[in-house]
C-alpha positions as CSV (number, residue, x, y, z in Angstrom):
1,M,50.6,23.6,-71.5
2,Q,51.1,21.1,-68.7
3,L,53.0,17.9,-69.4
4,F,52.6,14.7,-67.4
5,S,54.2,11.4,-68.4
6,Y,52.3,8.3,-67.3
7,R,55.1,6.1,-68.7
8,R,58.1,6.4,-70.9
9,W,57.0,7.2,-74.5
10,P,59.5,6.1,-77.0
11,L,57.0,5.8,-79.9
12,P,55.1,8.5,-81.9
13,A,51.5,9.2,-81.1
14,W,48.8,7.4,-83.1
15,N,45.4,7.9,-81.5
16,C,43.8,10.7,-79.4
17,A,41.2,10.3,-76.6
18,T,39.8,12.3,-73.7
19,V,39.8,10.8,-70.2
20,N,37.8,12.2,-67.3
21,H,39.1,11.8,-63.8
22,R,37.0,12.8,-60.8
23,S,38.5,13.9,-57.5
24,V,36.6,12.4,-54.6
25,H,37.8,15.0,-52.1
26,D,37.0,18.3,-53.8
27,G,34.3,17.2,-56.2
28,N,36.2,18.5,-59.3
29,Y,36.5,17.0,-62.7
30,E,40.0,16.8,-64.3
31,K,39.9,16.5,-68.1
32,H,43.1,15.3,-69.7
33,R,43.9,15.3,-73.4
34,I,45.7,12.0,-73.9
35,L,47.8,10.8,-76.8
36,E,48.0,7.1,-77.0
37,L,51.7,6.2,-77.7
38,G,51.6,2.5,-77.9
39,F,53.7,1.6,-74.9
40,G,52.7,4.6,-72.8
41,Y,50.6,7.8,-72.5
42,L,51.5,11.5,-72.6
43,C,49.1,14.1,-71.2
44,L,49.3,17.1,-73.5
45,S,46.7,19.3,-71.7
46,H,45.1,19.4,-68.3
47,Q,41.7,21.2,-67.8
48,R,40.1,21.4,-64.3
49,T,36.4,22.2,-64.1
50,Q,34.8,23.3,-60.8
51,M,31.7,21.4,-59.8
52,K,28.7,23.3,-58.5
53,S,26.4,22.2,-55.7
54,A,22.9,22.9,-54.4
55,R,21.3,22.0,-51.1
56,L,17.9,20.3,-51.4
57,R,15.1,19.6,-49.0
58,F,11.9,17.9,-49.7
59,Y,8.8,17.8,-47.5
60,E,6.0,15.4,-46.6
61,E,5.1,12.9,-49.3
62,L,7.7,14.1,-51.7
63,N,10.2,12.1,-49.6
64,D,8.6,8.9,-51.0
65,Y,10.5,9.5,-54.3
66,L,13.9,9.7,-52.5
67,P,16.2,7.0,-51.1
68,E,16.1,6.6,-47.3
69,D,19.4,8.4,-46.7
70,K,18.0,11.6,-48.3
71,Q,14.5,11.6,-46.8
72,K,13.5,14.4,-44.4
73,R,16.9,16.1,-44.4
74,V,19.0,18.5,-46.3
75,F,21.4,16.9,-48.8
76,A,23.8,18.2,-51.4
77,C,23.5,17.6,-55.1
78,C,26.5,18.3,-57.4
79,Y,26.1,19.3,-61.0
80,E,28.2,20.8,-63.8
81,G,27.3,23.8,-66.0
82,E,23.8,25.3,-65.7
83,V,20.7,23.5,-64.3
84,T,17.2,24.7,-63.7
85,A,15.0,23.8,-60.7
86,A,12.9,21.4,-63.0
87,G,16.1,19.8,-64.2
88,L,17.3,19.2,-60.7
89,L,14.0,17.7,-59.7
90,A,14.2,15.3,-62.6
91,A,17.8,14.4,-61.7
92,V,16.8,13.3,-58.2
93,G,13.7,11.5,-59.4
94,V,10.9,13.8,-58.0
95,P,8.2,14.5,-60.7
96,L,7.4,18.2,-61.1
97,A,3.7,17.2,-61.3
98,V,3.5,16.5,-57.6
99,V,5.4,19.7,-56.5
100,D,3.2,22.7,-55.6
101,L,5.8,25.1,-54.3
102,I,9.5,25.7,-54.9
103,L,11.5,28.0,-52.7
104,I,15.1,28.9,-53.6
105,N,16.9,30.7,-50.8
106,D,13.5,31.2,-49.1
107,E,12.0,32.9,-52.2
108,S,9.3,31.5,-54.5
109,A,10.7,30.4,-57.8
110,D,9.4,28.9,-61.0
111,P,10.7,25.6,-62.5
112,A,12.7,27.4,-65.2
113,H,14.8,29.2,-62.5
114,V,18.6,28.6,-63.1
115,L,20.3,27.7,-59.9
116,R,23.6,29.2,-58.7
117,D,26.4,27.5,-56.8
118,G,25.4,27.1,-53.1
119,D,21.7,27.7,-53.6
120,R,19.2,26.0,-51.2
121,M,16.1,24.6,-52.8
122,S,13.0,23.6,-50.8
123,C,10.1,21.7,-52.4
124,Y,6.6,21.2,-51.0
125,P,3.7,19.0,-52.1
126,V,0.1,20.1,-52.3
127,F,-1.0,22.3,-49.4
128,E,-4.3,21.1,-47.8
129,R,-4.8,23.8,-45.2
130,F,-3.5,26.9,-47.0
131,D,-4.3,28.6,-50.3
132,I,-1.0,29.4,-51.9
133,H,-2.6,30.9,-55.0
134,G,-0.4,33.9,-55.9
135,A,2.5,32.7,-53.8
136,S,3.5,29.7,-55.9
137,R,5.2,30.2,-59.3
138,V,5.2,26.5,-60.2
139,R,1.8,26.8,-62.1
140,Q,-1.0,29.2,-62.4
141,E,-3.4,27.2,-60.3
142,P,-2.1,25.2,-57.3
143,L,-2.7,21.5,-57.1
144,R,-5.1,21.9,-54.2
145,R,-8.4,20.1,-54.7
146,P,-9.9,19.9,-51.3
147,A,-12.2,16.9,-50.5
148,F,-13.9,16.1,-47.2
149,L,-15.1,13.1,-45.3
150,A,-17.4,14.2,-42.4
151,G,-18.1,12.2,-39.2
152,R,-21.5,11.4,-37.8
153,G,-23.6,14.4,-36.8
154,L,-22.3,16.6,-39.7
155,E,-24.6,15.5,-42.4
156,R,-26.0,19.1,-42.8
157,L,-22.5,20.4,-43.2
158,V,-21.9,17.9,-46.0
159,A,-25.0,19.1,-47.8
160,Y,-23.9,22.7,-47.5
161,L,-20.4,22.0,-48.7
162,R,-21.8,20.2,-51.8
163,L,-24.0,23.2,-52.4
164,L,-20.9,25.4,-52.6
165,G,-19.2,23.0,-55.0
166,F,-16.9,21.0,-52.7
167,D,-16.4,17.2,-52.8
168,A,-17.8,16.1,-49.5
169,R,-18.9,12.7,-48.2
170,S,-20.4,11.5,-45.0
171,V,-19.3,8.6,-42.9
172,A,-22.9,7.7,-42.4
173,G,-23.6,7.8,-46.1
174,S,-20.4,5.9,-47.2
175,G,-21.2,2.9,-44.9
176,C,-17.8,2.8,-43.2
177,D,-16.9,2.8,-39.6
178,E,-16.0,6.2,-38.1
179,T,-13.0,4.8,-36.4
180,D,-11.7,2.8,-39.4
181,H,-12.1,4.7,-42.7
182,S,-8.6,4.9,-44.1
183,T,-9.6,3.5,-47.4
184,E,-12.6,5.8,-47.8
185,A,-10.7,8.9,-46.6
186,G,-7.7,8.5,-48.9
187,R,-6.6,12.1,-49.5
188,R,-9.7,13.6,-47.9
189,I,-9.7,15.9,-44.9
190,F,-11.7,14.3,-42.1
191,L,-14.1,16.6,-40.3
192,Y,-15.2,15.5,-36.8
193,R,-16.7,16.8,-33.6
194,R,-15.3,14.3,-31.1
195,D,-11.6,13.8,-30.3
196,A,-11.8,10.0,-30.3
197,T,-12.5,9.9,-34.1
198,A,-9.2,11.6,-35.0
199,S,-6.8,8.9,-33.9
200,G,-4.5,7.7,-36.6
201,I,-5.8,10.2,-39.2
202,E,-3.3,12.5,-40.9
203,R,-5.6,15.2,-42.4
204,V,-8.2,16.2,-39.8
205,H,-10.1,19.3,-38.7
206,Q,-12.2,19.4,-35.6
207,V,-15.4,21.4,-36.1
208,R,-16.1,23.4,-33.0
209,S,-19.2,25.3,-34.0
210,A,-22.6,23.7,-33.2
211,K,-24.8,25.3,-35.8
212,P,-24.5,24.0,-39.4
213,R,-24.1,27.5,-41.0
214,D,-21.5,28.4,-38.5
215,Q,-19.7,25.2,-39.2
216,V,-19.6,26.1,-42.9
217,A,-18.1,29.5,-42.1
218,E,-15.5,27.9,-39.8
219,V,-14.4,25.4,-42.5
220,L,-14.3,28.0,-45.2
221,T,-12.3,30.4,-43.1
222,Q,-9.8,28.1,-41.3
223,L,-9.0,26.1,-44.5
224,Q,-9.0,29.2,-46.8
225,L,-11.6,27.9,-49.2
226,R,-13.6,30.9,-50.2
227,R,-11.8,31.4,-53.5
228,L,-12.7,27.9,-54.5
229,I,-16.5,28.2,-54.0
230,A,-18.5,27.2,-57.1
231,P,-22.2,27.1,-56.2
232,L,-24.4,24.4,-57.6
233,S,-21.5,22.7,-59.4
234,R,-22.2,19.4,-57.6
235,C,-25.2,17.3,-57.0
236,I,-26.4,17.8,-53.4
237,A,-27.9,14.3,-53.3
238,C,-25.0,12.1,-54.6
239,N,-21.9,14.5,-54.6
240,A,-21.3,13.9,-58.3
241,E,-20.1,16.8,-60.5
242,W,-23.0,18.5,-62.2
243,K,-22.5,18.3,-66.0
244,P,-22.8,20.7,-67.7
245,R,-21.8,22.9,-64.8
246,V,-25.0,25.0,-64.7
247,G,-27.8,25.3,-62.3
248,T,-30.5,23.5,-64.3
249,G,-30.5,20.0,-65.8
250,E,-30.3,16.5,-64.7
251,C,-27.6,14.8,-62.7
252,G,-25.9,12.2,-64.8
253,H,-25.2,9.9,-61.8
254,C,-28.4,9.8,-59.7
255,G,-30.9,11.4,-62.1
256,R,-32.0,14.2,-59.8
257,T,-33.2,17.2,-61.8
258,R,-33.0,21.0,-61.3
259,R,-35.4,23.3,-63.0
260,E,-35.9,27.0,-63.1
261,G,-38.2,28.1,-60.3
262,I,-38.5,29.0,-56.7
263,H,-36.5,26.0,-55.5
264,L,-33.5,26.8,-57.7
265,R,-33.6,30.5,-56.7
266,R,-33.7,29.4,-53.0
267,L,-30.6,27.3,-53.5
268,M,-28.8,30.2,-55.1
269,W,-29.9,32.5,-52.3
270,L,-28.7,29.9,-49.7
271,A,-25.4,29.5,-51.4
272,G,-24.8,33.2,-51.4
273,R,-25.7,33.4,-47.7
274,L,-23.3,30.6,-46.9
275,S,-20.5,32.2,-48.9
276,A,-20.9,35.5,-47.1
277,H,-21.5,34.1,-43.6
278,R,-18.5,34.7,-41.3
């Protein structure tokens, strides 16, 4: 037992309390069992607890949840006891709902993973260009919900993407200027044919193919979208989701109908050809 006299202690002890002192230099906690002696204090026990630390790095829009001095850089986070990846995210103020991939020491990890002292944790938001299904352990299905805004001259590509179940809009149909569509684009991937239309846009893809079916194959391949194909799940006319998600019925938004027959069979055939075209 370590004794340390803060003052002279001529009186008997009356009360007992625990005081925590933190060392700024080594990041340790010193816990002292203190007896209050009236005119002074006597430390009856001294317990020293080693703090653990993890190095964190957040990418892209996840930095919006962090203070400026921790954005786009590796920073240390100290903790005591055991902590999970989800607990550390909550401690720094980043919601798990916006994290799509967690890497701990360059290996994919789930939110319940318990960190060890000195671990490095990297967190990524939704991936727009890559399909991380099977690589991420954060959730069964990644957050990725690709949506597109196509420039002028790509109206046929828009129709084909809707036929395959993707949320796609056209600049011509939305009534916005091709060079100023930040509000309309939002989180959408902008598809364009001319370099001038890509200025100031974060998520873009230049369509190099000239034929519409080749354009579909290019977008599906380069953005890794084939797993997400859901034929006839959207209305080709207005882009609204088809409810119920079956081939026949009436669109609840524009009133367009689909009935069993040669037209529906042709749409299914075309969707199959587009899906298989490479």
